[in-house]
N, C-alpha and C positions, 0 to 999 in steps of 0.2 A: 557441565561438560562431561559426557560419558562416552565410553568406547572400550574396545577390547585391549587397546594398547595406548601408550602415551609416553611423552608428549607428541603432538602431531605437528610436523614441520609445515610451514606455509611458504608460498612464493614471495612473500613480502619481507622475508628476513627475520622472522620471529617464529617461535613455536607456541602452540596453544596447549595449555596444561589440561590434562584429562584427570578430573578429580574423582571420578567414579567409574566402575565397570559397567557393563551393560545391565546389571541389576538396578542401576539408577533409573532405568525406564519404568520400573514398577511403581515408583513414587511420583512420577510426573503426570500432570493432566494434559499437557500439550508438548509434543515432541517436535523440535525444529531442526531440520536438516539444512545446513548452510550450503552456499554455492561452492563450487570447486572447478578446476580445469579438467574437463571431461575427455580430452584427447582430440583426435584419434591417436592410438586405439582406445576403446572404451576402458575406463578404470576398472580394475578387477575387484569389484565389491566383495567383501567378505560375506560368505553365506551366513556366518554367525550373526553379522550385523543385520542383514536383510531378514533373517528369521526372527530376530529380536523385535524389529519394527512391526512385522506381521503379527506377532504375538501380542504386543502392546496395543496395536490397533484393534485386534479382536477383543481385547478386554475393555474397549470403549475409549481408549486414548485418542485424542485429536492429533493428527499429523500435519505438519506445515513444512513447506519447502520454500527456500529463498533462491531465486535465480536458477542455476543448474542443479540445485538440490532435488528438483522434480525428477531428474533422471534416476536418482537413487530410489525415490518412491515408486517410480515406474518399474525399476528393476526388481523391486519387492513384490510387484503385482498389485500394489495398493491403489493404482490409478486406472486399472482396467475397467472399461465401460464408463469412465468419468471424463468430464472436461477438465483440462489442465493447461497450464502455460509454462514457459521458461524464457530465458533470455533469447532475444530475436536471432542471435547468431546460431542458436542451437535448436530452434524449433524443427528444422528439417531432420536433425539427428533424432530428436525425441519421437517424431512421427515415423521415421524409418525403422528405428530399433524397437518401437513399442506400438505396433499398429492397433492394438486394442484401446489405446488412449485417444480421446478426441482432443486434438491440440488446437487451442484458441491462440491465434497469432497476434491479434491486435487488442489485447487487454492488459491492464496493469496487474490484475490478479484474478484468481478464480476461487470462489467459495463453494465447495461441494459438501458442506456440512462437516463431516469428520475428516476430510482431506482438503487442504487449502494450498494453493501454489501461487507464487508471484513470478513476475517477469524478472527484469534486472535487479541489481542490489538495491537501488533507490526505490524501486517498486515494493521492496520488502518493507520499507517504512509505511507505505500506503496500506499494505496488508496488515502490519502490526496495529496500526491505528484502527483499521476495520475490526480486528479481533477485539481490541480493547473496547471499542464502541459497542460491539454486540454483547460483551460480557459485563461491562460496567457502566455503560451509558455514554452519551455524547459529551457530558460535562467533563468526565475524566479524560476521555480521548482528546478533547479540545485543550485541556490543561497541559497534556503531554505535547501536543502539537505546538502550542505556544512556547513551551520550553525549548523545543528544538527548532523554532522559527519555521515551521512547515504549515502548509494549508491542511486542515483536518481531512479534506477530501480533494482529490484531483480528478478533473474530467479528462477524458481522452484515452487513447491506447498507446502502446509502445511504437506503433508505426510512426508517430510524430517525432520519435527520437532517433530515427534511422536516416543517416548516420547521426550519432549523438553529437550535438554542438559542443565546442570547447570554450570555457570561460576565458576571457582575455585578462582578467584582473584577479584571478584566484578564486577558489571555490566558495569563499564566504564574503566576497567584496560587497555584495548587496544584502547581506543578512540584516544590517541595520535598517535599510529601507523596507524590507519585508516585515520586520518587527514593528516599525512605525505604521505600516499599512494595517497590520492586524489589530492595532489599537483604534482604528478609525473605519470600521466596516460600513458604517452608515453614511460616510461622506462620499462625495464625488471624486473618486480616485482614478484620474485619467493617466494615460501614459506620460503626457507632458508634465503633469504634477509629480508623478513618481520619479521621472528622470531629473527634475529640478532638485528634489530631495536628495537624490544620489549624486548630484553634481556632475551629470553626464549629459551628452547629447542624446536625443531620443533614439537614434540609430544604435549608438554604443550601448545604451541601456537595454534595448530590446535584445541585442546580441548577448550581452552579459547575463541577463535574466534567464534567457533560454538555456545558456550554458550551465547555469547553476541549478536550475529547477527542472529542465527538460520540458518546459511548457511556456506559454506566453503570459505576460502579466495579467491580462484580463481573464484568462482561463483560471489562473492561480487565484485571483480575487474571487471568482465565482465559487471555487472550492472552499475558500475561507468563509465566505458569507453563508454558504449552505451548511457548513459545519456549525456556525453560530446559530443558524435557524433551527437546526436539529436540537441543539442544547436548550434553546429557549422554549421550544415546543415540548420538550421532555420535562423541564424543571420549573416552568412558570405557567401562569394562567392568562398570559397575554393573548388577545385575539390574533388570529393568523394574519390579518392585514397589518396590525401593529408590528408583529414579528417581521414581516416582509419589509416594512418601512425601516425599522431599526437596523436591519441587516444590510440595507442598501440594495435590496432586490426590487423594491418599488411597490408592487401590489401582490395581493394573495394569488391572483391569476398567474402572475409571473413566477411566484414561488412554486406553485403546483406544477407549472410547466418545467421548471428546472428539476424538481424532484423526479418527475416522470422520466425526463431525458437522462439525467446524470445518475440517479439512484435507483431507477426502475421501481419506484414506489411513490406513494403520495403522502403528504402530511395530513393528519386528521383534521376534520373540519373544526374541531374544538381543541385548543391547546391545553396543556396542563400536564402534571406528572403522569397521568394515565396514558399519555401519548407514547411513553417508552415501550418499546416492543413492536411498534407499528413499522417494522422494517423487514423487508424480504431479502435475505442474502442472495445475491445474484452474481454471475460471472462478470468481472470487470469492475464492480464496485462503482 
């Protein structure tokens, strides 16, 4: 945590410790700007902070924003001419105040290489996993996803979350069922079977699952299966049809179709460690 002053108060009743001045940007490879409440009126961003971000980016640092943090990057001019996103409540503001930015409204995140932006806070997790996957491979990203009981990849855009549904039994009521599902990607995991494991009616389960994850059980499962498929293609020599079967996707044809639609790329015809890197960063992930 770095900045010109500290500590930084939050609206949640605690303050964030600032352990370094802006000189801390000089030693970072990736700079992450968190979300904030942008107003109106617009927050008076310190010119000192904006200039520090510009200088760090010019030196080759990667800049990342979570949620409304993209408004800060746009205020520094780092998104001019690029595609970017932000929380759906503030896409109009980003577009209005920064017309040089191409605002993508229905994506979870946008990867423009040295500048990456995510939609809402939860989409920040999707972006983090995308960054780890690109830097360190699918196996590391999948390990982190399993630790936080998240699908390594989610299909869809933030339009499906408007308005965001609210969970009826608490934010983590279905974490156990999701962890159970992640251990069985090759099995037939239907909504009735998942609902039985959760001890709920199908209707209550569907509502609760959407409230906790922002997507449907089947979309979430596809993301988990694609994440496992990427890991197996990068780290094993299994044929692609075997990978597709083991991940519950069925056939090599189905797997290629999912990769095209969800990831805007294709798995290599031959699997193995050399498959790593056959990924094209694209808006939306």
